[in-house]
N, C-alpha and C positions, 0 to 999 in steps of 0.2 A: 658765564660772570661768577656762578657758583665752582666752576673749577680754579678761576684767578683768585677766588677768597680762599678755598681751601685746598691746601697744595700739599702733595706728598715729598719731603725731601728727607731724604736715606731712610727710606722705612718708615718712618714719622709722620702722622698728620697736621698740619702747623694751621691756623685763622691767619690771613692775610689780608684786613681790612682797609688797606692802604690812607689809617692813621698816620701822622710822624710823630715822634716823640726823643726826648732825651733822656740820657740817665744823669743825674747830679752828682757831685761829687760824694755828697752823703747816702747815694742809693736810690734815694727815689728818683720818679720818673715824673718829668714834665710833657705834658701833651701839647704839640703844637698846633697841628689842629688835619683836615682832612686835604692829603696831596691833592685829590680832584680839582678844589678850588683856590689852591695855592698858586699866587698869583708872581708870575716871574715881568719884574718891574726892569728895566737897563742891569740884566744879570744877578739882580737880586731877589730872594724868595721873599714875597709878605703871605703868611696864613692869617687870613683872613680872619678867622677867628677873635683873634689878638687884637684885631683893631675894633672889630664889633664891639668887644668888649667892652674897650678907649669908649666910644661913639654912646652905649647905651651908661656911662656913667655920668655924662652931662645935661645938666637939668631940664633942654629942651629938647632931648630923645626919649621918645618908646620902644622906640625898637630903632635897630638897625643892621642891615648886610651889607657888607662889600663884593664885588664884582670887577675881573678886571677887563676893562674898556681897550680896545688896541689902539697902539698908539706909533708911531712912525719910526722912534727914534729909540723911544725903550720897549717896544715888542707892545709893550702892555701899563695901564698905570692902574691907583684905587683909584674907582668911584664908592662912593657910599653911597647907599639908598637909605633914606631917611623916613622911619611914622615920626609926625610932634608928638610932641608928650602932651594932654590935653588941660596940661596947665600953662602948656605954651602958646603963647596967640601967634607966633611967628620962631622963624626957625633961624638964626644966623650962619651960611655957610660957612663963612670964613672963620666963625668964633669953633667952630664945631674943627674946623684944619687944625687953626692955632693950637686949642684943647689935644687933641692927639699928638702933636706936635711934643708939647711937653712932658706927652708920656712914652714916647716912641720917639723913634729913629727917623727923622724927615722923609726919607723915600717911603716909610710904612703910611704916608697919612694921605688923604685923599686928594688927588688933583680935582675932582666933579665930586658936587653933592646932589642928587638927586630928590625928590622930596615924593611921595607917596601918601595916600590917605590911610595905605595899611600895606603891612609888610607880603601877610596871606599866610601864615604859618598853617603848616595837618594842625589835625589834633593831635599828633606826637610830637610838634615842637620844631619838625625839619620846614626847612625853606626850599624852595624851588629857584635854585639858583640862576637855572638855564633861563625861565623867565624873567626873572626879576634882571638878568643881564641884557637881554633884550630888551626889556623896557626901558632902560639908561641909555643903551646905545640909539632907539628910538628917539626920548629926550632933548638927548648930545646930537645926532645928527651925526652919528658915526657909525 
């Protein structure tokens, strides 16, 4: 893995961490997300960090992670794994999806929402996407 991350190109050593970004007109850089957790749904790329950020703005959500769930037609679809906010008595999945659609393109909105008691972040803040994806697939029967 180190050989993939630290490459020598034309005699110079480069770090290629797998993050995707764009350079804006003003020269600033906008971080899109990690390539390893990017979801390809119907040929469109969805960087999960963008969707997670919008979900966490909703008052019913304490934490959220998005994972790709296999889909026969689209390849994958977006699934939100959500930890309910302490102040919320319930989570309205349809309201969460509608909330995302007000901020992002429709194809980026989750087709499914799976509730968990805790996302289970590591002390560093990192998420175990593989485990949460397996949990979501099991909950959805896919």
